[in-house]
C-alpha positions as CSV (number, residue, x, y, z in Angstrom):
1,M,-21.4,9.4,-17.9
2,G,-24.1,12.0,-17.9
3,W,-23.9,12.9,-14.3
4,E,-24.9,16.4,-13.8
5,L,-25.4,18.6,-10.6
6,P,-27.6,21.4,-12.2
7,E,-28.5,23.5,-9.0
8,R,-26.1,25.8,-6.9
9,F,-26.2,27.0,-3.4
10,E,-24.0,29.9,-2.4
11,S,-22.7,28.5,1.0
12,A,-20.3,30.5,3.1
13,R,-17.3,28.0,2.0
14,G,-18.1,28.2,-1.6
15,T,-20.4,27.4,-4.5
16,V,-22.0,23.7,-3.9
17,R,-23.3,21.9,-6.6
18,W,-26.4,19.7,-6.0
19,A,-29.3,17.9,-7.4
20,S,-32.3,16.0,-6.5
21,F,-34.1,13.1,-8.2
22,G,-37.7,11.4,-7.6
23,Q,-40.5,12.1,-5.1
24,G,-41.3,10.9,-1.6
25,D,-39.5,10.9,1.7
26,P,-35.9,12.9,1.5
27,V,-32.9,10.8,1.3
28,V,-29.6,12.5,1.2
29,L,-26.5,10.8,0.1
30,M,-23.3,12.0,1.2
31,H,-19.7,11.2,-0.3
32,G,-16.2,10.9,1.2
33,T,-12.8,11.9,0.2
34,P,-11.3,11.7,-2.3
35,F,-14.6,11.2,-4.1
36,S,-17.8,13.1,-5.1
37,S,-21.5,12.5,-5.4
38,Y,-20.7,10.6,-8.8
39,V,-20.0,7.5,-6.5
40,W,-23.9,7.5,-5.8
41,R,-25.0,7.7,-9.2
42,D,-26.4,4.2,-9.6
43,I,-27.8,3.9,-6.0
44,A,-29.6,7.3,-6.4
45,A,-31.1,6.5,-9.4
46,A,-32.6,3.1,-7.8
47,L,-33.8,4.9,-4.8
48,S,-35.3,7.9,-6.6
49,S,-38.2,5.4,-7.6
50,R,-39.4,5.3,-4.2
51,Y,-37.7,8.6,-2.5
52,Q,-36.7,12.2,-3.2
53,V,-33.0,11.7,-3.3
54,F,-30.8,14.6,-2.8
55,V,-27.0,14.7,-3.7
56,W,-24.3,17.1,-3.3
57,D,-20.7,17.8,-3.7
58,M,-19.0,19.1,-0.7
59,P,-17.1,22.6,-1.4
60,G,-13.7,21.7,-2.6
61,Y,-14.6,18.4,-4.1
62,G,-16.2,17.2,-7.4
63,R,-18.1,20.0,-9.2
64,S,-18.3,22.3,-6.4
65,E,-16.1,25.4,-5.9
66,K,-12.5,25.0,-5.3
67,R,-10.5,28.0,-4.3
68,Q,-7.0,28.8,-2.7
69,G,-7.6,29.4,1.1
70,Q,-10.7,27.4,1.2
71,D,-11.8,25.7,4.5
72,V,-12.7,22.3,3.5
73,S,-12.3,21.0,7.1
74,L,-14.8,18.7,8.8
75,A,-16.2,21.6,10.7
76,A,-16.7,23.6,7.6
77,Q,-18.5,20.8,6.0
78,Q,-20.8,20.6,8.8
79,E,-21.6,23.9,8.6
80,V,-22.3,23.8,5.0
81,F,-24.5,20.8,5.4
82,A,-26.6,22.2,8.2
83,E,-27.1,25.2,5.9
84,L,-27.9,23.0,2.8
85,L,-30.7,21.2,5.0
86,Q,-32.2,24.4,5.7
87,H,-32.0,25.5,2.0
88,W,-33.8,22.4,1.0
89,G,-36.4,22.7,3.7
90,L,-35.5,19.2,5.0
91,R,-36.4,18.8,8.8
92,E,-35.9,15.2,9.4
93,P,-34.4,13.5,6.3
94,S,-32.7,10.2,6.2
95,V,-29.0,10.2,5.5
96,V,-26.8,8.0,3.7
97,A,-22.9,8.9,4.3
98,H,-19.8,7.3,3.0
99,D,-16.2,7.9,4.4
100,F,-15.5,11.3,5.4
101,G,-19.3,12.1,4.8
102,G,-20.1,9.8,7.6
103,A,-18.0,12.2,10.0
104,V,-19.8,15.1,8.7
105,A,-23.3,13.5,9.2
106,L,-22.4,12.7,12.7
107,R,-21.2,16.0,13.8
108,T,-24.2,17.8,12.1
109,A,-26.3,15.5,14.2
110,L,-24.3,16.0,17.7
111,L,-23.0,19.3,17.3
112,S,-25.6,21.0,15.0
113,G,-28.8,19.5,16.5
114,V,-29.9,18.2,13.3
115,R,-32.5,15.3,13.4
116,Y,-32.5,12.3,10.7
117,R,-35.3,9.9,10.4
118,K,-32.6,7.3,9.8
119,L,-28.8,7.2,9.3
120,V,-26.6,4.9,7.3
121,L,-22.9,4.8,7.9
122,V,-21.0,3.2,5.2
123,D,-17.3,2.7,5.4
124,A,-17.3,5.8,7.7
125,V,-14.7,7.9,8.9
126,S,-15.9,7.9,12.6
127,V,-13.2,6.5,14.9
128,R,-9.4,7.4,14.9
129,P,-7.0,6.6,13.5
130,W,-8.3,7.6,10.2
131,G,-7.4,6.7,6.7
132,S,-4.7,4.8,4.7
133,E,-0.9,5.0,5.4
134,F,-0.6,7.0,2.1
135,F,-3.4,9.6,3.5
136,R,-1.6,10.1,6.9
137,Q,1.8,10.6,4.8
138,V,0.3,13.2,2.6
139,N,-1.5,15.0,5.5
140,A,2.1,15.3,7.1
141,H,3.9,16.5,4.0
142,S,1.2,18.1,1.8
143,E,3.3,20.9,0.6
144,V,5.7,18.2,-0.7
145,F,3.2,16.3,-2.5
146,A,1.4,19.6,-3.7
147,A,4.6,20.5,-5.7
148,L,4.7,17.1,-7.8
149,P,4.4,17.9,-11.7
150,P,1.1,17.6,-13.0
151,L,1.8,14.1,-14.8
152,L,3.2,12.7,-11.4
153,H,0.4,14.1,-9.6
154,E,-2.5,12.7,-11.9
155,A,-0.5,9.2,-11.7
156,L,-0.4,9.2,-7.8
157,V,-4.2,10.2,-7.7
158,R,-5.1,7.4,-10.3
159,R,-3.1,4.9,-8.2
160,Y,-4.6,5.9,-4.9
161,I,-8.1,5.9,-5.9
162,T,-7.6,2.4,-7.4
163,T,-7.0,1.1,-4.0
164,A,-10.2,2.2,-2.8
165,A,-11.9,-0.4,-4.5
166,H,-11.7,-4.4,-4.2
167,R,-12.4,-5.0,-8.0
168,Q,-10.7,-3.4,-10.7
169,L,-12.4,-0.1,-11.7
170,R,-13.8,0.7,-15.3
171,D,-11.4,3.0,-17.2
172,D,-14.4,5.4,-17.6
173,V,-15.4,5.3,-13.8
174,L,-11.7,6.1,-12.7
175,D,-11.2,8.8,-15.1
176,E,-14.5,10.4,-13.6
177,L,-13.3,9.9,-10.4
178,V,-9.9,11.5,-11.0
179,A,-10.9,14.3,-13.3
180,P,-11.8,16.7,-10.3
181,W,-8.4,16.7,-8.8
182,L,-6.4,17.6,-12.3
183,G,-5.5,21.1,-13.4
184,E,-4.9,24.3,-11.7
185,A,-7.8,24.4,-9.3
186,G,-8.0,20.5,-9.0
187,Q,-4.4,19.6,-7.9
188,P,-4.0,22.0,-5.1
189,A,-7.6,21.0,-4.1
190,F,-6.4,17.4,-3.6
191,Y,-3.8,18.3,-1.1
192,R,-5.6,21.0,0.6
193,Q,-8.5,18.6,1.6
194,I,-6.1,16.0,2.9
195,A,-3.8,18.9,4.7
196,Q,-7.0,20.1,6.6
197,A,-8.0,16.5,7.7
198,D,-7.6,16.8,11.6
199,E,-8.6,14.1,13.9
200,R,-9.7,16.3,16.5
201,Y,-12.9,16.6,14.6
202,T,-13.8,13.2,15.4
203,R,-12.3,13.2,18.6
204,E,-14.8,15.8,19.7
205,V,-17.7,13.6,19.1
206,E,-16.6,10.0,19.4
207,D,-17.7,9.6,23.0
208,R,-21.3,10.8,22.1
209,Y,-22.3,8.4,19.4
210,A,-24.6,6.6,21.7
211,E,-26.6,9.6,22.1
212,L,-28.0,9.2,18.3
213,D,-31.7,8.8,18.8
214,C,-32.5,7.7,15.3
215,P,-32.4,4.0,13.6
216,V,-28.6,3.5,12.6
217,L,-27.2,1.0,9.9
218,I,-23.5,0.5,9.8
219,A,-22.6,-1.0,6.4
220,W,-19.0,-1.9,5.4
221,G,-17.0,-3.5,2.8
222,D,-15.3,-6.6,4.1
223,Q,-12.4,-6.1,2.1
224,D,-12.0,-2.6,3.0
225,Q,-8.2,-1.6,3.2
226,W,-8.4,2.0,4.0
227,L,-10.7,1.6,6.8
228,P,-10.6,-2.1,8.1
229,T,-13.4,-4.1,9.7
230,E,-12.1,-3.3,13.1
231,R,-13.3,0.4,12.4
232,A,-16.8,-1.1,12.0
233,Q,-16.7,-3.1,14.9
234,Q,-15.5,-0.3,17.3
235,L,-18.1,2.2,15.5
236,A,-20.8,-0.3,16.5
237,E,-19.4,-0.4,20.1
238,R,-20.0,3.3,20.3
239,I,-23.7,3.1,18.9
240,P,-25.0,0.4,20.7
241,H,-28.6,0.4,19.0
242,A,-26.9,0.1,15.5
243,E,-27.1,-2.6,13.0
244,L,-24.0,-3.9,11.5
245,A,-23.9,-5.3,7.9
246,W,-21.2,-6.6,5.8
247,I,-20.8,-6.0,2.0
248,E,-19.4,-8.9,0.5
249,Q,-16.4,-8.6,-1.6
250,G,-16.6,-4.8,-1.0
251,G,-13.6,-2.6,-0.5
252,H,-13.8,0.9,0.8
253,L,-15.6,1.8,-2.5
254,V,-18.4,-0.3,-2.0
255,Q,-20.5,1.5,-4.2
256,E,-18.5,0.5,-7.3
257,D,-17.8,-2.9,-5.8
258,N,-20.9,-4.2,-4.9
259,P,-23.8,-1.7,-5.5
260,A,-26.6,-4.4,-5.8
261,Q,-26.2,-5.4,-2.1
262,L,-25.5,-2.0,-0.9
263,T,-28.9,-0.9,-2.7
264,A,-30.7,-3.9,-1.3
265,L,-29.5,-2.9,2.4
266,L,-30.4,0.8,2.0
267,T,-33.8,-0.3,0.3
268,E,-34.8,-2.6,3.2
269,F,-33.6,-0.3,6.1
270,L,-35.2,2.8,4.5
271,A,-38.3,1.2,4.2
272,R,-39.0,0.3,7.9
């Protein structure tokens, strides 16, 4: 696919791989779980004609470092994101955050005091309860799932990721999304990040969302089966000044289901 993250940042939680494209005002794209910056490849290319676009894989995800005992919790990712923004020298970027990345972006604004020019929350983990039924089962029994034979593990991950999309994923795209979770480092990393998911990390900030003082767009797939549309409405109630836009025929993985509409929404919102 040619998706490369050539740059490295040595964070307290492990090596972070990142890249930037284009010139202009900074826009940071944040992935969720169990994904990586790869999901932003087409949208990053589109936005880079007008902006300097930053993408990164969180520690424990994608091409970034995965190791035993690694802290990949929401609090750890918040810490890394604040460090990374300093490393990039970005004082007030626009941030577009998907899924778990949404919770990281919200915590970084409200608890780390980072200011954003604009914030877009795309099918974002933001209000409880989190995730799909499968996610909650693995969270409760991560040690059992982690002991699966590699072939069963791969089949499970493949099936799980396909449920994030409303449309059928291309084989090469699915392969790329699954690959980071395979092998001696990838398999335990997959269960580690779910095991460390704790709803207290959003409970700590849920009641403060109205404090966000930048323009906010909530973009949500109208066919999202992981975080249903009620979550979007609850989030919009907690951020009274936010705009809410539905992405047609989009599941949770809206970047793959309807990249054209998502790109159009981002282009219009960021240009204001």
